[in-house]
C-alpha positions, 0 to 999 in steps of 0.5 A: 502493473500498478493498477493490477496491484491495486485491484488486488488490494481492493479484493483484500480490503486494503484499499477501495476505488470509485469513479470520479466524473468531472464536467470535462475530461475522462472519468477517473478511478479514485483509490482510497486506502482503507482501516484495514489497509492502514493497519497491514501497512503499518505492521509491514513497516514494523516488520521492515524496520526490524529487517533493517536493524538486524541487516544493520547489525550484521553488517556493522559486526561483519 
């Protein structure tokens, strides 16, 4: 499931991947976040904080 999500994120430009080949052991795919991915993450976190604030407000006033 995680790798499917990473592949979708890569198609949308939020992460990129490259193969890492060491002398010993199998090749590994390494994922890194892009600038676009960081911007999306920051925006999403702002929205989550807003929702958290609203939920806390509803609970405290309830």
